[in-house]
Backbone as CSV, one residue per row, in Angstrom:
resi,resn,N_x,N_y,N_z,CA_x,CA_y,CA_z,C_x,C_y,C_z
1,MET,77.614,88.690,88.613,76.647,89.261,88.089,76.783,90.016,86.389
2,ASP,75.319,89.804,85.794,76.157,90.501,84.362,75.892,91.725,84.585
3,LYS,75.951,92.945,83.251,75.765,94.397,83.001,74.024,93.859,83.331
4,ALA,73.212,93.287,82.980,71.605,93.418,83.592,71.506,93.421,84.736
5,ASP,71.919,92.195,85.967,72.210,92.200,86.948,72.180,94.138,87.575
6,TYR,73.842,94.684,87.227,73.972,95.614,87.983,73.386,96.649,87.782
7,LEU,73.027,97.106,86.376,71.730,97.885,85.854,70.491,97.593,87.129
8,LYS,69.758,96.530,87.061,69.140,96.397,87.570,68.734,96.261,89.457
9,TRP,70.490,96.373,89.706,70.224,96.786,91.393,70.683,98.133,91.447
10,SER,71.133,98.829,90.724,71.596,100.045,90.463,70.428,100.971,90.194
11,ARG,69.557,100.766,89.833,68.020,101.157,89.147,67.063,100.984,91.000
12,LYS,67.717,99.838,91.471,66.954,99.548,92.303,67.590,100.533,93.806
13,TYR,68.635,101.008,93.764,69.342,101.493,94.631,68.539,103.229,94.663
14,ASP,68.229,103.434,93.136,68.100,104.949,93.022,66.690,105.273,93.435
15,LYS,65.585,104.286,93.081,64.445,103.758,93.391,64.146,103.782,95.076
16,ALA,64.780,103.278,95.712,64.784,103.188,96.934,65.481,104.300,97.978
17,PHE,66.851,104.956,96.912,66.458,106.643,98.113,65.962,107.574,96.985
18,GLY,65.229,107.554,96.438,64.677,108.452,95.588,65.403,110.060,95.462
19,TRP,65.229,110.350,97.176,65.699,111.486,97.360,67.177,111.946,97.464
20,GLN,67.660,110.705,97.773,68.551,110.973,98.020,69.841,110.553,96.336
21,ALA,69.242,110.085,96.101,69.913,109.466,94.173,69.669,111.011,93.925
22,GLN,68.362,111.707,93.606,68.287,113.343,93.176,69.491,113.970,93.461
23,ARG,69.701,114.723,95.324,70.594,115.026,95.587,71.634,114.380,95.074
24,GLU,71.979,113.366,94.979,73.865,113.036,94.180,73.916,113.428,93.050
25,ARG,72.663,113.164,92.295,72.978,113.649,90.361,73.478,115.484,90.461
26,GLU,72.412,116.152,91.136,72.213,117.240,91.730,73.660,117.888,92.110
27,LEU,73.915,117.522,92.918,75.430,118.012,93.978,76.903,117.441,93.289
28,GLY,76.668,116.599,92.308,77.697,115.974,90.804,77.505,117.225,89.948
29,ALA,76.562,116.844,89.318,76.480,118.330,88.243,77.100,119.399,88.932
30,LYS,76.474,119.887,89.372,77.233,121.364,89.653,78.732,121.698,89.862
31,LEU,79.211,119.961,91.286,80.978,120.157,91.110,81.524,120.009,89.481
32,ARG,81.003,118.974,88.814,81.288,118.958,86.934,81.517,120.515,86.960
33,ARG,79.895,120.980,86.808,80.373,122.746,86.573,81.136,123.209,86.486
34,ALA,81.623,123.339,87.755,82.214,124.324,88.724,83.621,123.694,88.374
35,LYS,83.846,122.433,89.026,85.499,122.135,88.296,85.863,122.497,89.909
36,THR,85.353,122.861,90.858,85.947,122.981,92.003,84.932,122.549,93.019
37,VAL,85.285,122.563,94.445,84.514,122.534,95.511,84.020,123.240,96.561
38,THR,83.778,123.892,97.302,83.546,125.164,97.880,83.461,124.052,99.657
39,ARG,83.486,125.239,100.298,82.943,125.096,102.085,81.526,124.332,101.551
40,ASP,81.013,125.490,101.411,79.471,125.053,101.604,78.918,124.131,100.804
41,ASP,79.796,123.436,99.834,79.444,121.992,98.894,79.782,120.841,99.893
42,LEU,80.538,121.258,100.571,81.099,119.851,101.121,80.395,120.150,102.478
43,VAL,79.978,120.890,103.054,78.967,121.025,104.215,77.348,120.433,103.346
44,SER,76.763,120.501,102.044,75.357,119.909,101.504,76.231,118.289,101.502
45,ILE,77.684,118.148,100.964,78.137,116.716,100.187,77.524,115.783,101.851
46,VAL,77.659,116.529,103.188,77.773,115.593,103.782,76.576,115.992,105.105
47,GLU,75.595,117.012,104.099,74.669,116.800,104.943,73.924,115.977,104.116
48,TRP,74.249,115.746,102.914,73.356,114.713,102.049,73.723,113.245,102.433
49,LYS,75.272,112.665,102.793,75.418,111.399,103.262,75.656,110.656,104.220
50,PHE,75.299,111.728,105.350,74.835,111.697,106.158,73.769,111.877,107.225
51,LYS,72.453,112.203,106.497,71.856,112.851,106.578,71.034,111.637,108.345
52,GLU,70.723,110.157,107.932,70.538,109.907,108.969,70.977,109.843,110.385
53,GLU,72.931,110.440,110.226,73.355,110.097,111.793,73.776,111.443,112.040
54,THR,72.627,112.491,112.758,73.221,113.355,113.295,74.325,113.891,113.852
55,GLU,74.601,113.424,114.984,75.713,112.989,115.171,76.920,112.901,114.573
56,LYS,77.578,112.334,114.040,78.390,112.493,113.030,78.507,113.387,111.960
57,LYS,76.804,113.718,111.702,76.965,115.099,109.822,77.260,116.314,111.307
58,ASP,76.447,116.432,112.175,77.274,118.054,113.192,78.708,118.158,113.066
59,ARG,79.238,117.054,113.535,80.717,116.800,114.034,81.968,116.935,112.912
60,LEU,80.974,116.651,111.452,81.672,117.040,110.008,81.591,118.081,109.535
61,ILE,80.689,118.983,110.071,80.471,120.298,109.729,80.923,120.948,110.516
62,GLU,81.347,120.848,111.698,81.898,121.899,112.589,83.234,121.652,111.981
63,LEU,83.786,120.416,111.875,84.928,120.756,111.456,85.836,120.744,109.876
64,ILE,84.659,120.601,109.139,84.650,121.796,107.654,84.867,122.611,107.733
65,MET,83.369,123.393,108.565,83.666,124.941,108.741,85.055,125.575,109.178
66,ARG,85.752,124.813,109.644,87.177,125.643,110.433,87.644,125.580,109.154
67,ASN,88.037,125.021,107.527,88.982,125.227,106.782,88.892,126.651,106.298
68,ASP,89.276,127.170,105.687,89.620,128.344,105.299,89.246,128.601,103.712
69,GLU,87.483,129.403,103.420,87.439,128.716,102.094,88.372,129.036,101.367
70,GLU,89.045,130.191,100.589,89.881,130.103,100.124,90.571,129.074,99.394
71,ARG,91.325,128.219,100.668,92.484,127.105,100.687,91.263,125.992,99.775
72,VAL,90.112,125.541,100.483,89.151,124.526,99.968,89.085,124.934,98.576
73,THR,88.718,125.852,98.322,88.992,126.444,96.868,89.798,125.912,96.069
74,ARG,91.001,126.099,96.254,92.359,126.177,95.797,92.504,124.779,95.575
75,VAL,92.503,124.025,96.615,93.073,122.051,96.585,91.997,121.598,96.206
76,THR,90.907,122.162,96.293,89.330,121.161,95.514,90.119,121.685,93.320
77,SER,89.778,122.930,93.379,90.056,122.998,91.692,91.269,122.690,91.128
78,GLN,92.784,122.777,91.916,93.935,121.837,91.929,93.765,120.460,91.467
79,MET,93.237,120.204,92.362,92.638,118.204,92.662,91.927,117.715,91.740
80,LEU,90.856,118.494,91.428,90.195,117.754,90.102,90.417,117.997,88.771
81,ALA,91.023,118.715,88.722,91.929,119.306,87.449,92.851,118.133,86.929
82,LEU,93.314,117.174,88.039,94.297,116.255,87.929,93.658,115.302,87.131
83,PRO,94.319,114.346,86.009,93.793,113.273,85.379,93.741,111.901,86.463
84,HIS,92.664,111.378,86.554,92.253,110.474,87.370,93.202,109.651,87.890
85,VAL,94.388,109.048,87.033,95.212,108.104,87.137,96.394,108.263,88.690
86,ASP,96.623,109.974,88.870,96.707,110.400,89.996,95.858,110.000,91.020
87,ASP,95.533,108.931,91.885,94.282,109.013,92.611,94.993,108.915,93.685
88,SER,95.956,108.501,94.179,96.333,108.839,95.548,96.743,110.370,95.839
89,TYR,96.975,111.114,94.896,97.156,112.160,94.401,95.810,113.108,95.391
90,ARG,95.179,112.870,94.788,93.262,113.516,94.865,93.048,112.911,96.150
91,ILE,93.531,112.226,96.362,92.494,111.574,97.845,93.380,112.333,99.261
92,ASN,94.670,112.343,98.878,95.395,112.920,100.091,95.120,114.308,99.994
93,CYS,95.081,115.103,98.206,94.630,116.322,98.942,93.230,116.827,99.630
94,LEU,92.176,115.695,99.112,90.938,116.336,99.588,91.071,115.872,101.265
95,MET,92.204,115.278,101.664,92.609,114.652,102.964,93.200,115.267,103.640
96,SER,93.535,116.582,102.811,94.597,117.557,103.615,93.360,118.812,104.289
97,LEU,92.430,118.600,103.687,91.184,119.247,104.629,90.335,118.990,106.137
98,GLU,90.548,119.893,106.707,89.576,119.425,108.326,88.159,118.767,107.785
99,GLY,88.449,117.435,108.516,86.918,117.331,108.538,86.796,115.329,107.226
100,ILE,87.563,115.920,106.110,87.422,114.931,105.168,88.334,113.583,105.558
101,SER,87.442,112.738,105.542,88.364,111.137,105.372,88.303,110.992,104.094
102,PRO,88.882,109.149,104.130,89.036,109.016,102.860,87.751,108.459,102.220
103,VAL,86.714,107.910,103.520,85.276,107.951,102.723,84.279,109.235,102.399
104,LEU,84.908,110.366,102.900,84.015,111.249,102.587,85.028,112.137,101.043
105,ALA,86.436,111.878,100.813,86.822,111.782,100.080,86.496,111.000,99.360
106,SER,86.122,110.081,98.653,85.497,109.226,97.953,84.055,109.157,97.561
107,VAL,83.223,109.932,98.337,81.632,110.187,98.010,82.417,111.975,97.061
108,VAL,83.420,112.318,97.570,83.487,113.773,96.085,83.627,113.346,95.157
109,LEU,85.087,112.612,95.238,85.211,111.665,93.787,84.271,111.046,93.257
110,ALA,83.162,110.423,93.570,82.092,109.915,93.090,81.253,111.077,92.761
111,LEU,81.423,112.083,92.817,79.943,112.913,92.664,80.414,113.574,91.254
112,PHE,82.039,113.819,91.542,82.673,114.708,90.441,82.479,113.420,89.346
113,ASP,83.671,112.224,89.249,83.551,111.740,88.195,82.947,109.712,88.132
114,PRO,81.647,109.728,88.091,81.097,108.593,88.545,81.795,107.922,87.428
115,HIS,82.188,107.682,86.232,82.749,107.113,85.544,83.761,106.201,86.560
116,ASN,84.578,106.795,87.024,85.988,106.567,87.352,86.044,106.416,89.050
117,TYR,85.040,106.644,89.723,85.077,106.314,90.990,83.784,106.263,92.191
118,GLY,84.029,105.211,92.636,82.600,105.339,93.832,82.977,105.297,94.927
119,THR,81.978,104.934,95.955,81.823,105.134,97.190,82.572,104.095,97.934
120,PHE,83.280,104.330,99.302,84.399,104.023,99.970,83.594,102.709,100.876
121,ASP,83.119,101.976,100.423,81.859,100.858,101.618,82.471,99.834,101.070
122,SER,82.049,99.445,102.843,82.552,98.101,102.961,81.579,96.755,102.377
123,SER,80.667,96.409,102.093,79.610,95.816,102.085,79.863,96.127,100.236
124,VAL,80.731,97.010,99.796,81.100,96.771,98.075,82.355,96.559,98.199
125,TRP,83.404,96.149,99.672,84.485,95.935,99.597,84.230,94.241,99.617
126,LYS,83.728,94.319,100.524,83.251,92.867,101.026,82.749,92.163,99.149
127,ARG,81.971,92.088,98.779,81.210,91.639,96.860,82.618,91.410,96.357
128,LEU,83.176,93.023,95.973,84.505,92.407,95.215,85.956,91.785,95.545
129,LEU,86.198,92.079,97.063,87.358,91.554,97.622,87.414,90.427,98.472
130,GLY,86.434,90.468,98.824,86.426,89.538,100.194,86.022,90.268,101.523
131,ASN,86.632,89.291,102.421,87.003,89.163,103.382,87.539,91.274,104.181
132,VAL,86.567,91.823,104.858,87.043,93.420,104.981,87.649,93.640,106.320
133,PRO,88.992,93.533,106.177,90.539,94.113,107.065,89.850,94.823,107.423
134,PRO,91.103,94.538,109.277,90.568,95.579,110.347,91.087,96.558,109.406
135,GLY,90.741,98.164,109.989,91.224,99.759,109.426,91.195,99.327,108.495
136,LEU,89.894,99.676,107.768,89.644,99.270,106.234,89.703,100.922,105.566
137,TYR,89.298,101.636,106.389,89.113,103.047,105.848,90.489,103.511,105.323
138,THR,90.961,103.710,105.024,92.686,104.563,104.637,93.067,104.653,102.812
139,PRO,93.546,105.234,102.698,93.737,105.545,101.140,93.983,104.671,100.332
140,GLN,94.751,103.609,100.802,95.298,102.408,100.526,93.956,101.802,99.846
141,ASN,93.508,101.474,101.172,92.537,100.557,100.428,91.603,101.542,100.014
142,TYR,91.100,102.385,99.807,90.332,102.866,98.787,91.123,102.203,97.710
143,ILE,92.574,103.284,97.068,92.864,102.630,96.233,92.565,101.304,95.416
144,LYS,92.740,100.248,96.477,92.757,98.924,96.226,90.565,98.619,95.485
145,LEU,90.666,98.591,95.905,88.613,98.779,96.129,88.428,99.901,94.348
146,LEU,88.623,100.724,94.521,88.591,101.640,93.130,89.457,100.475,92.467
147,ALA,90.504,99.990,91.836,91.236,98.890,90.929,89.818,98.064,90.445
148,ALA,89.074,97.419,91.538,88.447,96.061,91.376,87.204,97.007,90.926
149,LEU,86.492,98.136,91.621,85.307,98.700,91.104,85.865,98.753,89.433
150,ARG,86.780,99.504,89.142,87.234,99.950,87.376,87.913,98.610,86.392
151,LYS,87.869,97.184,87.382,87.897,96.619,86.505,86.256,95.639,85.945
152,THR,85.836,95.785,87.421,84.402,95.449,86.674,83.868,96.377,86.007
153,ALA,83.615,97.653,86.352,82.944,98.642,85.345,83.361,98.315,84.039
154,ALA,84.473,98.327,83.472,84.959,98.044,82.567,84.648,96.627,81.794
155,LYS,84.696,95.572,82.846,84.112,94.019,82.168,83.090,94.298,81.745
156,HIS,82.098,95.626,82.212,80.491,95.117,81.821,80.389,96.825,81.517
157,ASN,81.393,97.497,80.895,81.232,98.342,80.177,80.156,99.928,80.920
158,LEU,80.037,99.787,82.064,79.240,100.352,83.237,80.577,101.706,83.757
159,ASP,79.481,102.093,84.744,80.529,103.817,85.597,80.555,102.561,86.683
160,ALA,81.827,103.127,87.216,81.892,102.805,88.794,81.340,103.062,89.651
161,ARG,80.319,104.124,89.245,79.591,104.600,90.636,78.114,103.395,90.381
162,THR,77.946,102.963,88.982,76.795,102.275,89.124,77.178,100.756,89.543
163,ILE,78.358,100.309,89.423,78.402,98.807,89.958,78.260,99.065,91.187
164,ASP,78.902,100.125,92.462,79.151,100.506,93.642,77.564,100.679,94.338
165,LYS,76.916,101.170,93.318,75.164,101.632,93.784,74.659,100.247,93.604
166,ALA,75.180,99.560,92.511,74.206,97.731,92.770,74.947,97.145,93.730
167,LEU,75.645,97.184,94.313,76.742,96.017,95.066,76.175,96.418,96.284
168,CYS,75.318,98.047,96.833,75.261,98.185,97.941,73.878,97.946,98.299
169,LYS,72.779,98.318,97.394,71.200,97.612,97.472,71.470,96.296,97.263
170,LYS,72.191,95.404,96.844,72.294,94.350,96.915,72.288,93.553,97.926
171,SER,73.490,94.190,98.694,74.170,93.647,99.948,72.610,94.564,101.039
172,LEU,71.816,95.503,100.924,71.626,96.001,101.661,69.954,95.027,102.224
173,ASP,69.540,94.698,100.797,68.230,93.891,100.293,69.035,92.314,101.210
174,GLU,69.892,91.929,101.205,70.513,90.422,101.671,70.273,90.350,102.197
175,HIS,70.623,91.489,103.866,70.792,91.986,105.235,69.652,92.029,105.526
176,SER,68.579,92.891,104.461,67.616,93.147,105.509,66.700,92.252,105.976
């Protein structure tokens, strides 16, 4: 795919997921402005990301609500203040909070910094790195995916999240 293709598929993603794309922009703007994530922000992110998966959404919210609000704010503000080059540390900081998996950590990072982060998705992995390994969703594999996303984004002078959305939508359309 070339730059025009990535932009076209990213726009298709935004159009197909209108409400979700708008909510993504709102949540991202809020996180970037605040430079921290509250427990309520995490709940909002889970409600947005897992809107269609009620059981999963409810279970994650229950886990997230077990976190102390002050700790969530402290951990996330310190983590977001770090330069993006320390991805392992950022992911592990987020995962130190109850209910935060590598996938959810990737969503928080993509909302906060869409230029450098995309979400951890198997369809994107398959498009950029080939066969999906067993036990895909680990911090180490997310870092591998980030490297591939960033390389592709840099090649086309686009944000990592733009590449991510384009590949997700293209994959969805081809498999529906």
